[in-house]
C-alpha positions in Angstrom: 7.6 -3.5 10.3 5.2 -0.5 10.4 6.2 3.1 10.8 4.4 6.4 10.7 5.7 9.1 8.5 4.8 12.8 9.2 5.4 15.5 6.6 5.5 19.2 7.1 5.8 22.4 5.0 6.2 21.8 1.2 6.7 18.1 1.8 2.9 17.9 2.4 2.3 19.1 -1.1 4.8 16.7 -2.6 3.7 13.7 -0.6 0.0 14.5 -0.8 -0.8 14.2 2.9 0.4 15.1 6.4 0.8 11.6 7.7 0.9 8.0 6.6 1.6 4.6 8.0 3.8 2.4 5.9 5.0 -1.2 6.0 8.7 -1.1 5.4 11.5 -3.6 5.0 14.4 -1.3 5.5 16.3 -1.5 8.8 17.7 2.0 9.3 17.1 5.7 8.6 19.6 5.9 5.7 18.0 3.1 3.9 14.6 4.6 4.4 15.7 8.0 3.1 17.3 6.5 0.0 14.1 4.5 -0.7 11.9 7.6 -0.2 14.2 9.7 -2.5 14.0 7.1 -5.2 10.2 6.8 -5.0 9.3 10.4 -4.4 10.4 13.8 -5.8 11.9 15.1 -2.5 15.6 15.2 -3.2 15.5 19.0 -4.0 13.8 19.8 -0.6 16.0 20.4 2.4 14.7 18.8 5.6 15.7 17.4 8.9 14.7 14.0 10.2 13.3 13.3 13.6 12.7 9.8 14.9 10.2 9.6 17.8 10.5 13.4 18.4 14.3 13.4 18.5 16.2 15.2 15.7 18.9 13.1 14.2 22.0 13.8 12.1 21.2 12.4 8.6 24.8 11.4 8.3 24.3 8.8 11.0 22.3 5.7 10.3 19.8 5.1 13.1 18.1 1.7 13.6 14.4 1.8 13.0 11.9 -0.2 15.1 8.3 -1.2 14.6 6.0 1.7 15.6 8.6 4.4 15.1 7.3 7.9 14.1 9.5 9.6 11.6 9.0 13.3 10.8 10.5 15.1 7.8 10.9 18.7 8.9 11.8 21.4 6.3 13.7 24.5 7.6 11.6 26.8 9.8 10.9 30.3 8.6 9.4 33.3 10.3 10.4 35.7 13.0 
């Protein structure tokens, strides 16, 4: 299945772009995060995960579907 990954903040620097479309074989959000952490140096960066504009609890495993948009959102700063 194909998904779109969107990166924000320092994740853009680490991943090298703001957005990418990937063909994946994982079935849920936990498997995707594990795969991403193994293949990219993002483990040290705190972030929240949103699937189709809905923030999810990373402790829960959410089923992924073809065409999903997954955003990795670092903590917001500012005032």
